[in-house]
Structures are given as structure tokens and as C-alpha cells.
C-alpha positions in Angstrom: 0.0 0.0 0.0 2.8 2.4 0.9 4.6 1.8 -2.4 1.4 2.7 -4.3 0.8 5.9 -2.3 -0.3 8.9 -4.3 0.0 8.6 -8.1 1.9 5.9 -9.8 4.3 8.5 -11.1 5.4 9.6 -7.6 5.6 6.7 -5.2 7.9 6.5 -2.2 11.5 5.6 -1.4 12.1 2.2 0.3 11.0 2.6 3.9 11.6 0.4 7.0 7.8 -0.4 7.1 8.1 -1.9 3.6 10.9 -4.4 4.5 9.6 -7.9 5.1 10.5 -9.6 8.4 10.2 -13.3 9.2 8.5 -14.8 12.3 11.5 -14.1 14.4 11.6 -10.5 13.4 14.7 -10.8 11.2 14.9 -8.5 8.2 14.7 -10.2 4.8 17.0 -7.9 2.9 16.4 -9.2 -0.6 17.6 -6.5 -3.1 15.9 -6.0 -6.4 17.9 -7.0 -9.5 19.0 -4.0 -11.5 21.1 -3.6 -14.6 22.1 -0.3 -16.3 24.5 0.5 -19.1 26.6 3.7 -18.9 28.2 4.8 -22.2 30.7 7.5 -22.8 31.8 8.5 -26.3 35.1 8.2 -28.2 36.8 5.7 -25.8 40.1 5.5 -24.0 43.1 4.4 -26.0 44.5 1.1 -24.6 47.9 2.6 -23.8 46.3 5.2 -21.5 44.3 2.5 -19.8 47.5 0.8 -18.9 48.5 3.8 -16.7 45.8 2.8 -14.2 44.6 5.7 -12.0 47.7 7.8 -12.8 46.0 10.0 -15.3 42.7 9.7 -17.3 41.2 7.1 -14.9 42.0 9.3 -11.9 38.4 10.3 -11.3 37.4 6.7 -10.7 40.0 6.1 -8.0 37.7 7.0 -5.1 35.3 4.3 -6.4 38.0 1.8 -7.1 37.0 -0.6 -4.3 33.5 -0.8 -5.8 34.5 -1.3 -9.5 36.2 -4.1 -11.5 38.0 -2.3 -14.3 38.6 -4.7 -17.2 41.3 -4.2 -19.9 41.9 -6.1 -23.1 38.3 -6.7 -24.0 38.0 -7.6 -27.7 35.0 -6.5 -29.8 36.5 -7.2 -33.2 33.6 -9.5 -34.0 31.4 -6.4 -34.0 33.1 -5.0 -37.1 30.7 -4.3 -40.0 32.5 -3.9 -43.3 32.3 -0.4 -44.7 31.3 1.1 -41.3 33.8 2.7 -38.9 34.1 1.9 -35.2 32.1 4.9 -34.1 29.1 3.1 -35.5 29.7 -0.6 -35.0 31.8 -0.3 -31.8 29.0 1.8 -30.2 26.2 -0.6 -31.2 28.4 -3.5 -30.1 28.9 -2.0 -26.6 26.6 -4.0 -24.2 25.5 -6.3 -27.0 28.8 -7.8 -28.3 27.1 -8.2 -31.7 27.5 -6.5 -35.1 24.9 -3.9 -35.8 21.7 -5.1 -37.3 21.0 -1.9 -39.3 20.9 1.9 -39.1 18.6 1.8 -36.0 18.9 -1.7 -34.7 21.5 -3.7 -32.8 22.5 -7.3 -33.7 20.9 -8.6 -30.5 19.8 -7.6 -27.0 21.8 -5.5 -24.6 22.9 -6.8 -21.2 20.3 -4.9 -19.2 17.4 -6.3 -21.3 18.5 -9.9 -21.0 18.7 -9.6 -17.3 15.3 -7.8 -17.3 13.6 -10.6 -19.2 15.2 -13.3 -17.1 13.8 -11.8 -13.8 10.6 -10.3 -15.1 9.4 -12.4 -18.1 5.8 -11.2 -17.6 6.8 -7.6 -17.0 7.9 -5.4 -14.1 5.6 -4.6 -11.2 3.0 -1.9 -11.9 4.1 1.7 -11.7 7.7 1.1 -12.8 9.3 2.5 -16.0 10.0 -0.7 -18.0 13.2 0.7 -19.4 14.7 4.1 -18.7 17.0 5.6 -21.4 18.5 9.0 -21.2 21.6 11.0 -21.9 23.5 14.1 -23.0 24.7 13.8 -26.6 24.8 15.7 -29.9 26.0 13.5 -32.8 22.9 11.9 -34.2 23.6 10.3 -37.6 22.8 6.8 -36.3 20.8 5.6 -33.3 23.6 3.3 -32.1 25.8 6.3 -31.5 23.8 7.3 -28.4 21.2 4.6 -27.6 22.4 1.7 -25.6 19.5 -0.5 -24.5 18.1 -3.0 -26.9 15.2 -5.5 -26.8 15.7 -9.3 -27.4 15.2 -8.7 -31.1 17.7 -5.9 -31.3 15.2 -3.0 -31.5 15.5 -0.1 -29.2 14.1 -0.8 -25.8 12.7 2.6 -25.0 12.5 6.1 -26.4 15.5 8.3 -25.6 14.9 11.0 -23.0 17.5 13.7 -23.8 16.2 16.7 -21.9 15.8 17.0 -18.2 12.1 17.9 -18.7 11.4 14.8 -20.7 13.3 12.6 -18.3 11.5 14.1 -15.3 8.1 13.5 -16.9 9.1 10.0 -17.9 10.0 9.1 -14.3 7.5 11.1 -12.3 4.6 11.5 -14.5 3.0 14.4 -16.4 -0.4 15.9 -16.7 -2.9 14.2 -19.0 -3.2 15.6 -22.4 0.3 17.1 -22.3 0.5 17.2 -26.1 -1.8 20.2 -26.3 -0.7 23.8 -25.7 -2.9 24.4 -22.6 -1.6 21.3 -20.9 2.0 22.3 -21.6 1.3 25.8 -20.2 -0.2 24.2 -17.1 2.8 21.9 -16.7 5.1 24.9 -16.3 2.9 26.3 -13.5 2.0 23.2 -11.6 4.0 20.5 -9.9 3.4 16.8 -10.3 3.4 16.7 -6.5 0.2 18.9 -6.4 -1.9 15.8 -6.9 -0.5 14.0 -3.8 0.2 16.8 -1.4 -2.7 15.9 1.0 -1.5 12.3 1.2 2.0 13.3 1.9 0.9 15.7 4.6 -0.9 12.8 6.3 2.0 10.4 6.1 4.4 13.0 7.5 1.9 14.4 10.1 1.2 13.4 13.7 -1.4 10.7 12.8 1.0 9.0 10.4 1.5 5.2 10.8 5.2 5.7 9.9 8.1 5.9 12.3 10.2 9.0 12.8 12.9 7.8 10.5 10.5 7.0 7.6 8.6 10.3 8.0 11.9 12.1 7.7 12.7 10.1 4.6 9.3 10.9 3.0 9.9 14.6 3.6 13.4 14.5 2.2 12.1 12.5 -0.8 9.4 15.2 -1.5 11.9 18.0 -1.2 14.2 16.3 -3.7 11.5 15.7 -6.3 10.5 19.4 -5.9 14.1 20.5 -6.3 14.8 18.5 -9.4 11.5 19.5 -10.9 12.3 23.1 -10.4 15.7 22.6 -11.9 14.3 20.8 -14.9 11.5 23.1 -15.7 12.8 26.4 -14.3 9.5 26.9 -12.6 8.8 30.4 -11.2 9.9 30.6 -7.6 7.4 31.5 -4.9 8.0 34.6 -2.8 10.7 34.0 -0.3 11.7 30.7 -2.1 15.2 30.0 -3.4 16.5 31.4 -6.6 16.3 28.9 -9.4 19.0 28.2 -12.0 18.1 29.1 -15.6 16.6 26.5 -18.0 19.2 24.5 -20.0 20.1 26.1 -23.4 21.9 23.0 -24.7 20.7 22.2 -28.3 18.7 19.0 -29.0 17.4 17.4 -32.1 18.5 18.7 -35.5 20.2 21.8 -34.1 22.5 19.6 -32.0 24.1 18.1 -35.1 23.9 20.7 -37.9 25.2 18.8 -40.9 27.5 16.7 -38.8 29.9 19.7 -38.4 29.7 19.9 -34.7 28.6 22.6 -32.2 30.3 25.1 -30.0 29.6 24.5 -26.3 31.1 25.6 -23.0 32.1 23.2 -20.3 29.6 24.7 -17.9 26.7 24.2 -20.4 27.8 20.6 -21.0 28.2 19.5 -17.4 25.2 21.4 -16.1 22.9 19.5 -18.5 24.5 16.2 -17.8 24.5 16.4 -14.1 20.8 17.3 -13.9 20.0 14.3 -16.1 22.3 12.1 -13.9 20.6 13.4 -10.8 17.2 12.6 -12.1 18.2 9.2 -13.4 19.8 8.3 -10.1 16.7 9.5 -8.2 14.5 7.2 -10.4 16.7 4.3 -9.3 16.6 5.3 -5.6 12.8 5.4 -5.8 12.6 2.0 -7.4 10.9 3.6 -10.5 13.6 2.2 -12.8 15.6 -1.1 -12.6 16.9 -1.4 -16.2 18.1 0.9 -18.9 21.0 3.0 -20.1 22.5 6.5 -19.8 24.9 8.2 -22.2 27.5 10.9 -21.7 28.4 12.1 -25.2 27.7 10.0 -28.3 30.1 7.8 -30.3 32.2 9.9 -32.5 30.9 13.0 -30.7 31.7 16.3 -32.4 31.8 19.3 -30.1 34.1 22.3 -29.9 34.5 22.6 -26.2 35.7 25.7 -24.3 36.2 26.4 -20.6 38.4 25.9 -17.6 38.3 22.4 -16.3 38.9 22.0 -12.5 39.4 18.7 -10.7 39.8 18.5 -6.9 40.1 22.2 -6.6 42.9 22.7 -9.2 42.8 23.7 -12.8 43.4 20.5 -14.8 43.1 22.0 -18.3 41.7 24.9 -20.3 39.6 23.6 -23.3 39.6 25.5 -26.6 39.3 22.8 -29.2 38.9 24.9 -32.4 41.7 27.3 -31.5 44.1 24.5 -30.8 43.2 22.6 -34.0 43.3 26.0 -35.8 40.4 24.7 -37.8 36.6 25.3 -38.0 33.7 23.0 -38.4 34.1 19.3 -37.8 37.9 19.6 -38.2 38.0 21.8 -35.0 36.1 19.3 -32.8 37.5 17.3 -29.9 36.7 14.2 -31.9 39.9 14.9 -33.9 42.2 14.4 -30.9 41.3 10.7 -31.0 42.2 10.4 -34.7 45.5 12.1 -34.0 46.4 9.8 -31.0 50.0 8.7 -31.0 51.3 6.6 -28.2 54.8 8.2 -28.6 53.4 11.7 -27.9 51.9 13.4 -24.9 48.3 13.5 -26.3 47.6 16.3 -23.8 44.2 17.3 -25.3 42.9 13.8 -25.6 43.9 13.1 -22.0 42.1 16.1 -20.8 38.9 15.2 -22.6 39.1 11.5 -21.4 39.7 12.7 -17.8 36.6 14.9 -18.1 34.5 12.0 -19.3 35.6 9.8 -16.4 34.9 12.6 -14.0 31.3 13.0 -15.3 30.7 9.2 -15.3 32.1 9.2 -11.7 29.5 11.9 -10.8 26.7 9.6 -11.7 28.2 6.6 -10.0 28.8 8.6 -6.8 25.1 9.5 -6.7 24.2 5.9 -6.7 26.8 5.2 -4.0 25.4 7.8 -1.7 22.3 5.8 -0.9 22.6 2.8 1.4 20.0 -0.1 1.3 18.8 -2.5 3.9 21.6 -5.0 3.3 24.2 -2.4 4.2 25.4 -1.9 0.7 24.8 1.1 -1.6 22.7 1.1 -4.7 25.9 1.2 -6.7 27.2 -2.0 -5.0 23.8 -3.8 -5.3 23.3 -3.1 -9.0 25.0 -4.3 -12.1 26.4 -1.1 -13.7 28.3 -1.8 -16.9 30.4 1.1 -18.2 31.9 1.0 -21.7 32.5 2.9 -24.9 33.0 2.4 -28.6 36.8 2.3 -29.3 40.1 1.1 -27.9 42.1 3.5 -30.0 40.3 5.9 -32.3 42.1 5.7 -35.6 40.2 4.2 -38.5 43.0 2.5 -40.4 43.1 -0.7 -38.3 39.9 -2.3 -37.3 41.6 -4.8 -34.9 43.2 -1.9 -33.0 40.0 0.1 -32.9 37.8 -2.7 -31.6 40.2 -4.4 -29.2 41.2 -3.0 -25.8 37.8 -1.5 -25.2 37.5 0.0 -21.8 35.0 -1.8 -19.5 34.1 -1.4 -15.8 31.4 -3.2 -13.8 30.1 -3.0 -10.3 29.8 -6.0 -7.9 26.1 -6.6 -8.5 25.4 -7.5 -4.8 28.5 -9.7 -4.5 28.4 -11.5 -7.8 31.6 -10.0 -9.3 35.1 -9.1 -8.1 35.7 -5.5 -7.4 38.7 -3.4 -6.2 41.1 -4.3 -9.0 42.1 -3.6 -12.6 42.1 -6.8 -14.5 43.6 -7.8 -17.9 40.8 -10.1 -18.9 42.2 -10.9 -22.4 38.9 -12.1 -23.7 36.2 -11.5 -26.3 33.5 -9.1 -25.1 30.8 -11.7 -25.9 32.4 -14.2 -23.5 32.7 -11.5 -20.8 29.1 -10.5 -21.2 27.8 -14.1 -21.2 29.7 -14.7 -18.0 28.1 -11.7 -16.5 24.6 -12.8 -17.6 25.1 -16.3 -16.2 26.1 -14.7 -12.8 22.9 -12.6 -13.0 20.8 -15.7 -13.4 20.0 -15.3 -17.1 19.8 -18.5 -19.1 19.8 -16.7 -22.5 23.3 -16.2 -24.1 24.4 -13.5 -26.5 25.6 -14.4 -30.0 25.0 -17.3 -32.4 23.4 -20.4 -30.8 26.1 -22.8 -32.1 29.0 -20.6 -30.9 30.9 -22.3 -28.1 31.0 -20.0 -25.1 34.1 -19.5 -23.0 33.4 -18.6 -19.4 35.6 -15.8 -18.0 35.3 -17.1 -14.4 38.1 -14.8 -13.1 35.7 -11.9 -13.0 33.2 -13.7 -10.8 33.4 -13.3 -7.0 
């Protein structure tokens, strides 16, 4: 009853009163199975991965005990003749299969195989079946930015690329939101308006909830309100806090004008991404989403980034891609640093961009690590979070080099996988993925039925 409080789109966080106890009063801390794919564009060249946390992987160091970082993962089988790794490498991430077309993968992604294994008849009522979101600009092929695929290789859910769309996907929107009047009302009213009386009761003196749960309900309400205000830039009430401006990051066609790239500041990029990451993490915390994917920059992303990048209170780098390339259009984009990668040179610009990507991925992971669950572990530790990208190098003149050495990292999935180390797995991605699926209780395997699978047992706890 508590989980269904209010509208389906709001719900409650996990409360003590929801946890099942046995006859002796012991808590049955059975965690829900979750699987999410986290994608970042352009990859990390294998030689830089070999440096461990010394440089580009530095932002992940604080999470190192909760991650298994895997090197030497081979996706060469995902190569599609005539298509570069930005396309086929991205579509092969989380599927380990060659692309099945312009808008289709060659098979299902990890999250969807796990989803169907544990919920063959569908998820409990009120949940988002699959949540897909992200901040990206390059759009020439769906596989560049979409990373959750059904069992037949079709996209598992519509991509939510703006904070407003993601908020409404998770928390609900007003009926008839496709007409102008409804849209105008949406900017004036909160989705919480419909449940405010119920929330007042459950946080008031007559509430059946304990003090700790009442406090969590209030915090939960405040957080939804905060994120809604950030996403919609709703007018503040007298005496209320000042609200940040609505995002001005381009979406749709304007985000990829002729494939020539866009000019964007570091502040614009990270503000958009972090709001999406906050909303996505909150959806998981609320148990509104258990499966899906989130993207930070597309495969082969083309942006001309400017701005001062600070890490741990110090200036790490000052971005100005076009000026440093001394070129305009696509030739002046950060994408070109990957094509110019040379292991005998410093690769200063590429390193800065890769470091930034890891910092923003770490931001999302830390959000999930901040919430402890009833078994004493965080959401990050209890979930299967798979982090990957499209390329192990970035140069197009050698497919094997491009599609081998693909960066991967996974979380422990509630004790199923080893964490706290960097491991040279030296295995095909399809075997790594199938080993993961087996550990997650899935009977379905990726790839051709007649292919002999090779279990990569060293990644299992």
C-alpha cells in the first residue's frame, strides 16, 4: 500500500515499514535485481588505460574498491565492413554483436537480457519498464547514443535527452500534455500537487510511519521538488530559493547541424549532464527504474569545447578545441584528438577530454553510491552497472586496433563480481558479457546459438 501511495508516477522511497520480516523479526534484505549500461563517447586508447589511475582514470580512483576495471576486452567480431568503429563499436557495446541496421543492434543488450530473465511477464505496476537518457549531440545513427536493446535488437525505449522529458518519464506528467494548454499548465504546476494531501498525512502526527520514515518521506518530497524546479525552471514562490536558468543546450537537429559539430562551454555541458544524472539516479533510488542506459556524449561526438576544467580544486586543463586545432567545423572538434592519437606523444588534449569523461561518469556513480540499502550496501554496490565505450584507439586505419582493448568497468552486483582491481581479462566481449549474464541468473546467451561459449570465471566473486 505504501509503495502505491499517491499517483503511480510519484511513489515512495524504500521505507523500513516496507521491508519484510520473518517470524523471528529478522529483516529479509532481498535486493531488487538491477542492470544499467553507462556509455561515454570516443573511448580511451588502450595505452592510456595501462596507466591505471595515474591520469585519465584518476576520477574513478575514489570508487576503485567498488569497481572491476577490465582491460583487453575484444569487440573485433562487432566489425561491419564499410562502417567505422564509431558506428559498429558503439552498437556492439553492451550487446557484443555486429549492428543489425541503421537503427537496430544485432541482438539484445545486457540490461534487457537480465530484465527478461527476472521479469518475463513484465515489471511490477508503476515502474518504468526501461529508462534511457543522456546528453549527446552526434545523431547520424541511433547506435551512437542509444544503448538499451530488446531481445530482437530493436531499441528498448524512447531516448529522453532533456531534463524535462526525463522528469516526466519518471515522475509522470499531466494528462493531455500534447496540447498547448496542458503544456502551459505543466510549467505552472508540480506533479506533486496531486499527492500533497496524502504526503501531509504520512508526515503528520497521525501517520503510521516511524520517525525515520517520516523524515525520509519529507526529504524525498523535497528532492523531487528540487529536481522538478531545476528541470522546468518553474517560477519561484515569494521567499523561495532562486532557481537556475533552464538549459540552453541544443537538442534534435540543431544539436548536429550537418555533422559539423557545435560550440559548447564546459559549464553548459556539465550542467545539462549532471541534472540528467541526478534525475536518473533518483529514479533508481525510488525504485521507479531497474533497467536501462544513460549516455554521456555520443560515439564519434563532435563538439568544440571551451572552458576551464577544474578537478579536486585545481585547474586541470583549459579547453579550446577549435583554436588548438586551428580549424573550424568538424575539423576543429574534440573528436579529432582521438584520430591524432600517437602513443609516442603526450596527447595532452585527448587526455584532458578523457579525464573529463571519467569525472562525469564518476559523478553519476557517486550519486548511486550515496544511498545505502537495507543490506548495508549502496545502490551502486547492489546493482549491475556496466560502463563502456566504442573504441580502444580511435584511428580508422586498423579495425583490430580500434575494436580491441575496449574499456570496461562493472560494479559488484550485490557480491556477484570481483571489485577493487584492474584486471587484464584478455577475452572477447561476448564471453565477458555471457559470463556476467550467467552470474545474474539469465539462461539466455548472446551471440549465435552454435557458438561455443568461453566462461571468463576470473571476473566472478
